C-alpha positions as CSV (number, residue, x, y, z in Angstrom):
1,M,-2.8,2.6,71.2
2,T,-6.4,0.8,71.6
3,A,-5.5,-1.2,74.6
4,S,-3.8,-0.2,78.1
5,I,-2.3,-3.6,79.2
6,T,1.2,-3.5,80.5
7,S,3.3,-6.1,81.9
8,T,7.0,-5.7,83.6
9,E,7.4,-9.5,83.2
10,A,6.4,-9.3,79.3
11,Q,9.5,-6.7,78.9
12,D,11.9,-8.3,80.8
13,G,11.1,-11.6,82.2
14,P,10.6,-15.2,81.2
15,V,8.0,-16.1,78.2
16,T,4.8,-16.8,79.8
17,S,1.1,-16.9,78.4
18,G,0.8,-13.0,79.5
19,F,3.7,-12.7,77.1
20,W,2.0,-14.2,74.2
21,A,-1.4,-12.2,74.9
22,L,0.8,-9.0,74.9
23,T,2.5,-10.2,71.5
24,L,-1.0,-10.9,70.1
25,G,-2.2,-7.7,71.3
26,S,0.5,-5.8,69.6
27,I,0.3,-7.4,66.3
28,G,-3.2,-6.1,66.2
29,V,-2.6,-2.5,67.7
30,V,1.1,-1.5,66.9
31,F,1.5,-2.8,63.5
32,G,-1.8,-1.9,61.5
33,D,-0.2,1.0,60.0
34,I,2.9,-0.4,58.8
35,G,1.3,-3.9,58.0
36,T,-1.2,-2.4,55.4
37,S,1.8,-0.4,53.5
38,P,2.1,-3.4,50.9
39,L,-1.4,-2.1,49.5
40,Y,0.2,0.8,48.1
41,A,4.2,0.9,49.0
42,F,5.5,-0.9,46.2
43,H,3.0,0.2,43.6
44,E,3.8,3.7,44.3
45,A,7.7,3.4,44.4
46,V,7.8,1.5,40.8
47,N,5.2,3.9,39.2
48,G,7.7,6.8,40.5
49,A,10.9,5.0,39.3
50,A,9.2,4.3,36.1
51,H,8.2,7.8,35.5
52,G,6.0,6.9,32.7
53,Q,8.5,4.6,31.2
54,P,8.2,0.5,30.9
55,V,9.2,-1.1,34.1
56,T,12.5,-2.8,34.1
57,R,14.5,-5.3,36.2
58,V,16.8,-2.7,37.2
59,I,13.8,-0.5,38.9
60,V,12.2,-3.5,40.4
61,L,15.2,-4.9,42.0
62,G,16.4,-1.5,43.1
63,V,13.1,-0.5,44.8
64,L,13.0,-4.0,46.3
65,S,16.5,-3.5,48.0
66,L,15.5,-0.1,49.1
67,I,12.5,-1.3,50.8
68,L,14.2,-4.1,52.7
69,W,17.3,-2.0,53.9
70,A,14.7,0.8,54.8
71,L,12.7,-1.7,57.0
72,L,16.0,-3.1,58.4
73,I,17.9,0.5,59.4
74,V,14.8,2.8,59.9
75,V,12.3,0.4,61.7
76,T,14.4,-2.7,63.1
77,A,17.7,-0.9,64.1
78,K,16.5,2.5,65.0
79,Y,13.3,1.6,66.7
80,V,13.0,-1.7,67.6
81,L,16.7,-2.5,68.9
82,L,17.5,1.4,69.9
83,L,14.8,3.3,70.7
84,L,12.6,1.0,72.6
85,R,15.2,0.8,75.3
86,A,14.7,4.7,75.7
87,D,11.4,4.1,78.0
88,N,10.1,6.9,80.4
89,N,8.9,4.8,83.2
90,G,7.8,2.2,80.9
91,E,6.2,4.6,78.3
92,G,7.3,5.7,74.8
93,G,6.3,8.2,72.3
94,T,7.6,11.4,71.0
95,L,6.4,13.5,74.0
96,S,7.9,10.7,76.6
97,L,11.1,11.0,74.7
98,M,10.9,14.7,75.1
99,A,10.3,14.5,78.7
100,L,13.2,12.0,79.0
101,G,15.4,14.6,77.3
102,Q,14.3,17.5,79.4
103,R,14.9,15.4,82.7
104,A,18.5,14.9,81.3
105,L,19.1,18.6,80.4
106,G,17.1,20.4,83.2
107,R,15.8,23.8,82.3
108,R,18.8,24.5,80.4
109,R,18.6,24.5,76.8
110,S,15.3,22.5,77.3
111,W,13.3,25.0,74.8
112,V,15.1,22.9,72.0
113,L,13.5,19.7,73.2
114,L,10.3,21.2,73.4
115,A,10.4,22.6,69.8
116,L,11.4,19.2,68.7
117,G,8.6,17.6,70.7
118,V,6.1,19.9,69.6
119,V,7.0,19.2,65.9
120,G,7.0,15.6,66.2
121,A,3.8,15.7,67.9
122,S,2.2,17.9,65.6
123,M,3.3,15.7,62.7
124,F,2.0,12.6,64.2
125,I,-1.6,14.0,64.5
126,G,-1.0,15.0,60.9
127,D,-0.3,11.4,60.2
128,S,-3.4,10.3,62.1
129,M,-5.5,12.2,59.5
130,I,-3.5,10.8,56.5
131,T,-3.2,7.1,57.6
132,P,-7.2,6.5,57.7
133,A,-7.5,8.0,54.4
134,I,-4.9,6.3,52.3
135,S,-5.5,3.2,54.0
136,V,-9.0,2.5,53.5
137,L,-8.7,4.4,50.0
138,S,-6.2,1.9,49.0
139,A,-8.1,-1.3,50.1
140,V,-11.6,-0.3,48.6
141,E,-9.5,0.5,45.3
142,G,-9.2,-3.2,44.8
143,L,-13.0,-3.2,43.7
144,K,-12.0,-1.7,40.5
145,L,-9.9,-4.9,39.7
146,A,-13.0,-6.8,40.7
147,T,-15.3,-5.0,38.3
148,P,-14.5,-1.8,36.5
149,A,-18.6,-0.9,37.5
150,F,-17.3,-0.4,41.2
151,E,-14.9,2.7,40.0
152,H,-17.4,5.4,40.6
153,Y,-18.2,4.0,44.1
154,V,-14.6,3.9,45.5
155,V,-14.8,7.4,47.0
156,P,-18.3,7.3,48.6
157,L,-17.7,4.0,49.8
158,T,-14.5,4.9,51.4
159,V,-16.3,8.2,53.0
160,I,-19.0,5.8,54.4
161,I,-16.4,3.3,56.1
162,L,-14.5,6.1,57.6
163,A,-17.7,8.2,58.9
164,L,-18.7,4.8,60.5
165,L,-15.2,4.5,62.0
166,F,-15.2,7.8,63.7
167,A,-19.0,7.6,64.8
168,V,-18.3,4.8,66.9
169,Q,-15.2,6.1,68.7
170,S,-17.3,7.5,71.6
171,K,-18.4,3.9,72.4
172,G,-14.9,2.7,73.2
173,T,-12.8,0.2,71.4
174,A,-12.7,-2.7,74.0
175,L,-14.9,-5.1,72.0
176,V,-13.3,-4.1,68.8
177,A,-9.7,-4.0,69.9
178,S,-10.3,-7.7,71.5
179,A,-10.5,-8.7,67.5
180,F,-7.8,-6.8,66.4
181,G,-4.9,-9.4,67.2
182,P,-6.3,-12.4,65.5
183,V,-7.6,-10.4,62.4
184,M,-4.1,-9.0,61.9
185,V,-2.7,-12.3,62.3
186,V,-4.8,-13.8,59.5
187,W,-3.6,-10.6,57.2
188,F,0.1,-11.0,58.0
189,T,-0.3,-14.8,57.4
190,C,-2.3,-14.2,54.2
191,I,0.1,-11.6,52.7
192,A,3.3,-13.8,53.3
193,V,1.5,-16.8,51.5
194,M,0.7,-14.7,48.7
195,G,4.0,-13.7,48.7
196,I,5.7,-17.1,48.7
197,V,3.4,-18.2,46.0
198,H,4.5,-15.4,43.8
199,I,8.2,-15.5,44.4
200,A,8.2,-18.8,42.6
201,D,7.2,-16.7,39.3
202,D,10.9,-15.3,39.3
203,P,12.9,-16.5,42.3
204,S,16.0,-14.5,41.0
205,V,14.1,-11.5,42.6
206,L,15.9,-12.5,45.7
207,A,19.0,-10.9,44.3
208,A,17.6,-7.8,45.8
209,I,18.8,-8.8,49.3
210,N,22.2,-7.5,48.1
211,P,22.2,-3.5,49.0
212,Y,24.2,-3.2,45.9
213,Y,21.0,-2.9,43.7
214,A,19.6,-0.3,46.1
215,L,22.9,2.1,45.7
216,Q,23.2,1.3,42.0
217,F,19.5,2.5,41.5
218,L,19.9,5.7,43.4
219,L,23.4,6.8,41.9
220,S,22.2,5.9,38.2
221,H,18.6,7.7,38.5
222,G,19.5,11.1,39.9
223,T,16.5,13.1,40.9
224,I,14.0,10.1,39.9
225,G,15.9,8.1,42.4
226,L,15.6,10.5,45.2
227,V,11.8,11.0,44.2
228,T,11.7,7.0,44.3
229,L,13.2,6.9,47.8
230,G,10.2,9.2,49.2
231,A,7.7,6.7,47.8
232,V,9.8,3.9,49.3
233,F,9.6,5.6,52.6
234,L,5.7,4.7,52.4
235,A,6.9,1.1,53.5
236,V,8.3,2.4,56.9
237,T,5.2,4.5,57.7
238,G,4.1,3.3,61.0
239,G,7.5,2.4,62.4
240,E,7.1,5.3,64.9
241,A,4.0,3.5,66.4
242,L,6.3,0.8,67.6
243,Y,7.9,3.3,70.0
244,A,4.6,5.1,70.8
245,D,3.0,1.9,72.2
246,L,5.8,0.8,74.3
247,G,3.9,1.5,77.3
248,H,0.9,-0.5,76.3
249,F,2.4,-3.9,75.2
250,G,6.3,-3.7,76.8
251,R,9.6,-4.2,74.8
252,K,10.0,-7.8,74.5
253,P,6.4,-8.6,72.9
254,I,6.8,-5.9,70.4
255,Q,10.2,-7.0,69.4
256,S,9.4,-10.5,69.1
257,A,6.2,-9.8,67.2
258,W,8.2,-7.6,64.7
259,M,11.3,-9.7,64.3
260,F,9.4,-13.2,64.0
261,F,6.4,-12.6,62.3
262,V,5.5,-9.1,61.0
263,L,8.9,-8.4,59.3
264,P,9.1,-11.6,57.5
265,S,5.5,-11.4,56.5
266,L,6.0,-7.9,54.8
267,L,9.3,-8.7,53.1
268,I,7.9,-12.0,51.6
269,N,5.0,-10.1,50.2
270,Y,7.1,-7.3,48.9
271,F,9.3,-9.7,47.2
272,G,6.4,-11.8,45.7
273,Q,5.0,-8.1,44.2
274,G,8.5,-7.9,42.6
275,A,8.4,-11.5,41.1
276,L,5.2,-10.7,39.7
277,V,6.0,-7.7,38.2
278,L,9.1,-9.2,36.8
279,S,7.1,-12.0,35.2
280,D,3.9,-9.6,34.2
281,P,4.9,-6.0,34.2
282,S,1.3,-5.0,33.3
283,A,0.4,-6.2,37.0
284,V,2.3,-3.3,38.3
285,E,-1.0,-1.3,38.4
286,H,-2.7,-3.1,41.1
287,S,0.4,-5.5,42.0
288,F,-0.8,-6.6,45.3
289,F,-4.6,-7.4,44.1
290,R,-3.2,-9.4,41.0
291,M,-1.4,-11.6,43.4
292,V,-4.5,-13.5,44.1
293,P,-6.9,-15.1,41.3
294,D,-10.0,-13.1,40.2
295,H,-12.5,-15.0,42.2
296,L,-10.7,-14.2,45.6
297,V,-10.2,-10.3,45.0
298,L,-13.5,-9.5,46.7
299,P,-12.5,-11.5,49.7
300,L,-9.1,-10.1,49.6
301,V,-10.7,-6.5,49.4
302,G,-12.7,-7.5,52.6
303,L,-9.7,-8.4,54.5
304,A,-7.7,-5.4,53.3
305,T,-10.7,-3.0,54.5
306,A,-10.7,-4.8,58.0
307,A,-6.9,-4.3,58.3
308,T,-7.0,-0.7,57.3
309,V,-9.7,0.1,59.6
310,I,-7.8,-1.5,62.4
311,A,-4.6,0.7,61.3
312,S,-6.7,3.7,61.3
313,Q,-8.2,2.5,64.7
314,A,-4.6,2.5,65.9
315,V,-3.7,6.0,65.0
316,I,-6.8,7.8,65.9
317,T,-6.6,6.5,69.4
318,G,-2.8,7.1,69.1
319,A,-3.7,10.8,68.4
320,Y,-6.1,11.0,71.5
321,S,-3.2,9.8,73.6
322,V,-0.6,12.3,72.2
323,V,-3.2,15.2,72.6
324,Y,-4.1,14.2,76.2
325,Q,-0.3,14.1,77.1
326,A,0.2,17.6,75.6
327,V,-2.8,18.8,77.7
328,Q,-1.1,17.2,80.8
329,L,2.2,18.9,79.9
330,G,0.7,22.3,79.4
331,L,1.3,22.5,75.7
332,L,-2.5,22.6,75.0
333,P,-5.8,23.9,76.8
334,R,-7.7,21.1,78.7
335,F,-9.8,19.3,76.4
336,E,-12.9,17.2,77.3
337,V,-11.8,13.8,78.2
338,R,-14.3,10.6,78.3
339,Y,-13.0,7.2,79.8
340,T,-14.5,4.7,77.8
341,S,-13.4,1.7,79.7
342,E,-13.3,0.9,83.4
343,T,-10.5,-1.4,83.5
344,H,-8.0,0.1,80.5
345,A,-7.1,3.5,81.6
346,G,-5.7,4.2,78.1
347,Q,-8.9,4.2,76.6
348,I,-9.9,7.6,76.1
349,Y,-12.2,9.7,73.9
350,L,-11.8,13.2,73.2
351,P,-14.9,14.7,71.3
352,R,-13.3,17.8,69.9
353,V,-10.2,16.2,68.9
354,N,-12.3,13.2,67.0
355,R,-14.3,15.8,65.1
356,L,-11.4,17.7,63.8
357,L,-9.6,14.3,62.6
358,L,-13.0,13.5,60.9
359,I,-13.2,16.7,59.2
360,G,-9.5,16.3,58.2
361,V,-9.6,12.9,57.1
362,M,-12.6,13.6,54.9
363,L,-11.2,16.6,53.3
364,L,-8.2,14.6,52.3
365,V,-10.3,11.8,50.7
366,L,-12.6,14.2,48.9
367,V,-9.5,16.5,47.8
368,F,-7.1,13.9,46.8
369,R,-9.6,11.1,45.8
370,T,-6.7,8.3,45.1
371,P,-4.0,6.6,47.2
372,S,-1.5,8.0,44.7
373,G,-2.7,11.6,45.4
374,L,-2.5,11.3,49.2
375,A,1.3,9.1,48.9
376,S,2.9,12.7,48.2
377,A,1.3,14.0,51.4
378,Y,1.9,11.0,53.7
379,G,5.7,10.6,54.0
380,I,6.6,14.0,54.9
381,A,4.5,13.8,58.2
382,V,6.1,10.6,59.3
383,S,9.8,11.5,58.3
384,T,9.4,14.8,60.4
385,T,8.5,12.8,63.4
386,M,11.2,10.5,62.9
387,V,14.0,13.0,62.4
388,A,12.8,14.8,66.0
389,D,13.0,11.1,67.5
390,G,16.5,10.9,66.2
391,I,17.8,14.1,67.6
392,M,15.9,13.7,70.9
393,G,17.3,10.0,71.0
394,F,20.9,11.4,70.8
395,I,20.4,13.8,73.8
396,V,18.8,10.9,75.7
397,I,21.6,8.5,75.0
398,W,24.3,11.2,75.5
399,K,23.0,13.0,78.6
400,L,20.5,10.5,80.5
401,W,22.5,7.3,79.5
402,N,25.9,8.8,80.5
403,W,27.4,7.7,77.1
404,R,30.4,9.7,75.5
405,A,29.1,12.4,73.1
406,A,31.3,11.1,70.1
407,T,29.9,7.2,71.0
408,A,26.4,8.6,71.0
409,A,26.7,10.4,67.6
410,A,28.3,7.3,66.1
411,V,25.1,5.4,67.1
412,I,22.4,7.7,66.3
413,L,24.1,10.0,63.6
414,P,23.5,7.5,60.7
415,F,19.9,6.9,61.5
416,V,19.5,10.8,61.4
417,V,21.1,11.1,58.2
418,V,18.8,8.3,56.7
419,D,15.8,10.0,58.3
420,M,17.1,13.4,56.9
421,T,17.6,11.7,53.6
422,F,13.7,10.5,53.4
423,F,12.9,13.9,54.7
424,S,14.7,15.6,51.8
425,A,13.1,13.1,49.3
426,N,9.5,13.9,50.5
427,L,10.0,17.5,50.4
428,L,10.3,17.2,46.5
429,K,6.7,16.5,46.9
430,L,5.7,19.8,48.2
431,L,3.6,21.1,45.8
432,E,2.0,17.6,45.1
433,G,0.5,17.4,48.5
434,A,3.4,17.4,51.0
435,W,2.1,20.8,51.8
436,V,-1.0,19.5,53.6
437,P,1.1,17.9,56.8
438,L,3.5,20.8,56.9
439,L,0.8,23.3,57.0
440,F,-1.1,21.3,59.7
441,G,2.2,21.0,61.6
442,V,2.6,24.9,61.4
443,A,-0.8,25.6,62.7
444,M,-0.4,22.9,65.5
445,A,2.8,24.3,66.4
446,A,1.6,28.0,66.4
447,T,-1.2,26.8,68.8
448,I,0.7,25.3,71.1
449,W,3.4,28.5,71.1
450,T,0.6,30.9,71.5
451,W,-1.0,28.8,74.6
452,R,2.4,28.3,76.2
453,R,3.3,32.2,75.8
454,G,-0.2,33.4,76.5
455,T,-0.3,31.3,79.9
456,G,3.1,32.7,80.7
457,I,1.9,36.4,80.1
458,L,-1.3,35.8,82.2
459,L,0.8,34.4,85.1
460,Q,2.9,37.4,85.2
461,K,-0.3,39.9,84.8
462,T,-1.9,38.0,87.7
463,R,1.3,37.9,89.9
464,R,1.3,41.7,90.0
465,I,-2.0,41.8,91.7
466,E,-1.9,38.5,94.0
467,V,-0.8,38.8,97.6
468,P,1.4,36.5,99.4
469,L,-0.2,33.5,101.3
470,D,1.8,34.2,104.5
471,D,1.0,37.8,104.5
472,L,-2.6,37.1,104.6
473,I,-2.4,34.5,107.1
474,R,-0.7,36.9,109.7
475,S,-3.4,39.5,108.8
476,L,-6.5,37.0,109.4
477,E,-4.8,36.0,112.5
478,K,-4.8,39.7,113.8
479,R,-8.4,40.4,112.6
480,P,-10.2,37.0,111.8
481,P,-13.2,37.2,110.0
482,H,-16.6,35.0,110.7
483,I,-15.4,31.5,110.9
484,V,-17.9,28.7,109.3
485,K,-17.8,25.1,109.4
486,G,-16.5,22.8,106.9
487,T,-13.4,22.6,104.7
488,A,-12.8,24.6,101.6
489,V,-10.2,23.7,98.8
490,F,-9.0,26.3,96.8
491,L,-7.4,25.3,93.6
492,T,-4.3,27.3,92.5
493,S,-1.3,26.9,90.5
494,D,1.1,28.7,92.7
495,P,0.7,27.7,96.5
496,S,2.8,30.9,97.5
497,F,0.1,33.4,96.8
498,V,-3.4,33.6,97.9
499,P,-5.9,32.1,95.2
500,T,-8.3,34.7,93.7
501,A,-11.2,32.5,94.9
502,L,-10.1,32.8,98.5
503,L,-9.8,36.6,97.9
504,H,-13.2,37.0,96.7
505,N,-14.8,34.8,99.1
506,L,-13.4,36.9,102.0
507,K,-14.1,40.2,100.3
508,H,-17.8,39.6,99.3
509,N,-18.8,36.9,101.6
510,K,-16.7,37.9,104.5
511,V,-16.3,34.4,105.9
512,L,-13.6,32.0,106.2
513,H,-14.0,28.3,106.8
514,E,-12.7,26.5,109.8
515,H,-10.3,24.3,107.4
516,N,-8.9,25.9,104.4
517,V,-6.7,23.9,101.8
518,I,-4.5,25.4,99.1
519,L,-4.4,22.8,96.5
520,T,-1.9,22.7,93.8
521,I,-2.0,20.1,91.0
522,E,1.2,19.2,89.4
523,T,1.9,17.1,86.2
524,A,5.2,15.1,86.5
525,H,7.7,14.4,83.7
526,T,7.0,10.8,83.9
527,P,3.8,8.9,82.5
528,R,2.6,7.9,86.0
529,V,3.6,8.6,89.5
530,D,3.7,6.2,92.5
531,L,0.8,6.6,95.0
532,S,3.3,7.4,97.6
533,E,4.1,10.6,95.7
534,R,0.5,11.2,94.8
535,F,-0.1,13.5,98.0
536,R,1.9,15.9,99.9
537,M,0.4,17.9,102.6
538,E,2.0,20.9,104.8
539,K,0.2,22.4,107.7
540,I,0.9,26.0,107.6
541,S,-1.5,27.3,110.6
542,D,-4.5,26.4,112.5
543,K,-6.9,27.0,109.8
544,F,-4.5,26.6,106.5
545,S,-2.8,23.8,104.8
546,K,-1.0,23.2,101.7
547,V,-1.7,20.1,99.6
548,R,0.3,19.1,96.7
549,L,-1.3,16.2,94.1
550,R,0.9,15.0,91.6
551,F,0.0,13.0,88.7
552,G,1.9,11.6,85.7
553,F,1.3,13.1,82.1
554,M,-0.7,9.9,80.9
555,E,-2.9,9.7,84.2
556,Q,-6.4,10.7,84.7
557,P,-6.4,13.6,87.3
558,N,-9.2,12.5,89.7
559,V,-8.9,15.0,92.6
560,P,-11.4,13.4,95.2
561,K,-9.9,10.0,94.7
562,A,-6.2,11.4,95.2
563,L,-7.6,13.4,98.3
564,A,-8.9,10.1,99.9
565,I,-5.4,9.2,100.2
566,A,-4.9,11.8,102.7
567,R,-6.9,9.8,105.2
568,K,-3.8,7.5,105.6
569,Q,-1.9,10.7,106.6
570,G,-4.3,11.8,109.2
571,W,-6.4,14.3,107.4
572,Q,-10.1,13.6,108.0
573,F,-11.1,14.4,104.4
574,D,-15.1,14.1,103.7
575,I,-16.2,15.3,100.2
576,M,-19.9,15.9,101.6
577,S,-18.6,18.6,104.1
578,T,-16.0,20.1,101.4
579,S,-16.5,23.0,99.0
580,F,-14.2,23.4,96.1
581,F,-13.4,27.1,95.3
582,V,-12.4,27.5,91.4
583,S,-11.5,30.7,89.7
584,R,-12.9,31.3,86.2
585,R,-11.0,33.9,84.3
586,S,-12.8,36.0,81.6
587,L,-10.0,37.4,79.3
588,K,-10.0,40.5,77.1
589,A,-7.5,41.4,74.5
590,S,-4.8,44.3,75.3
591,A,-2.6,46.2,72.6
592,Q,-0.1,46.0,75.4
593,S,-0.1,42.3,75.9
594,G,3.3,41.5,74.4
595,M,1.7,39.4,71.9
596,P,0.4,40.2,68.3
597,L,-3.4,40.6,68.0
598,W,-3.9,37.8,66.3
599,Q,-2.2,35.7,69.0
600,D,-4.1,37.5,71.8
601,H,-7.5,36.5,70.0
602,L,-6.3,32.9,69.5
603,F,-5.3,32.6,73.3
604,I,-8.5,34.0,74.3
605,A,-10.4,31.5,71.9
606,L,-8.3,28.6,73.2
607,S,-9.1,29.7,77.0
608,R,-12.8,29.8,76.3
609,S,-12.5,26.3,74.5
610,A,-10.9,24.8,77.5
611,N,-12.9,21.9,79.3
612,D,-14.3,23.0,82.6
613,A,-11.8,22.4,85.5
614,T,-14.5,20.6,87.5
615,D,-14.8,18.2,84.7
616,Y,-11.1,17.7,83.9
617,F,-10.2,17.1,87.7
618,Q,-13.4,14.9,88.3
619,I,-14.8,17.0,90.9
620,P,-18.5,16.5,92.0
621,T,-20.2,19.4,90.4
622,G,-22.6,19.8,93.5
623,R,-19.4,20.6,95.6
624,V,-17.9,23.5,93.6
625,V,-18.3,27.1,93.9
626,E,-17.1,29.4,90.7
627,V,-15.7,32.7,91.1
628,G,-15.4,34.8,88.0
629,T,-12.6,37.4,87.4
630,Q,-11.9,39.6,84.4
631,V,-8.3,39.8,83.1
632,T,-7.0,42.0,80.2
633,I,-4.2,40.3,78.3
């Protein structure tokens, strides 16, 4: 998600130069994760199937057939052909799908969708930690094949590469992103050529196209077959990114890049690895790097490292985007957001999220140390997200697309069954490392649940002491205080009641501005809001007006810029004669809060860590007056 270029024409219109630019961009950004899977997926699946025994023809053809049909069913049919059509005003991703479902169901039963969205988003962020670790480790491991002397440097070199990657995030990714497409085109071309060369080693490997070999392998290998299925799933990790990046590149460019370039390159390489292992079973240990002569191993390691860094960059910025959407939807407290590009709105940097990802990635590398160790942890995160997407997709197809329930189930249920099978297979690796993303998912879900519950309780408590705005206006008309020139803007979440800052201004300063604006900022269930819907103003008395600003959950909430739109509606807004009043609450834990004590303390910690409203809404600090209040929760 490193670029933020959209094109309606690229989604639905004719093939143009813009279409090709978007297609090239999608190859660099969308397919980095799934495009680097050949580094480890085939090797891990075959080793898991062999279970310490010699590799046989049945194993190789069975694994290849499973990989082929997993890519066709899970990625091509489910995501590329079906879910890419379920766009939320052009945007995709788990939280966009959740918002679509909530729009279809309304408030009724929306908690189910909220739970699915939270689980899917939590696991996506977990995936954002595992992908850089396993991808870069797999690429750097190729050095061991070049010379055994490099074996002790694999982990330190991986740590250095990842540290540098996270260190440059604050500089923005515009310059690097421009090279993503060409580098990944070279990568996919190279792995396809490698595959073509080695398919000639044993052309009979093409028999794996027949799904009979996949079914025969699963039915004849019992539990080992299910364990192997978990490793096969590594070939489709990154498939969910196709949908998540819909808004950045459009449906048609992503579909075209996948169907005509990326998918064929991946399949040719997997079959090439299979033919190589059939002709030389000892090659299974480093099947990918053994596809080139010894003198080309180091250049291939360099290219693979570049490709894995690109894959890592895509999921890191994807994590930023998911967290940003969660903040906008009220699922998390406000985090500091830095915009790293003046032209690409999607290029954002969240310092706190970057630090947490860096810590998580480093711990994974240092604890597991090998791609094989991380492989057990990888699949569970992605398969959980895919299950959540499938269930929410059913609700969207049924309720929003107005399909009959039986028809929608007939279309989506087979995909959910396949996803659940992969999820079950990965669950078998719970003690081998799959517990890591599950633990992170539980922690993330608990954080979101605590934030939602705490804000609800806080709203109820403050509501008891709040005064209806209409009552205050009538009181002020009877006994007006001292009036001062200028405009005062009071931020509040509920315009029906008097903002705390306004009450304190009257109580302590005993003054009222000649123009008072009760400002409410809403986040829509759509990624973006049309400018005509951005600003609404209602004059309720000579001195009071209500203003509502609406932003999409992927937009930058810039209050001064949005208020400037008011000039077109007759309001003479002048930032230099306007003061913004913001309430700052100091929270204290209470035994009667309605939450366990641990949740009280977690909610208070989250509240304290929230970014300042002034910065978040991009209000000039010189125009802000903060009023502090203490609330027991």
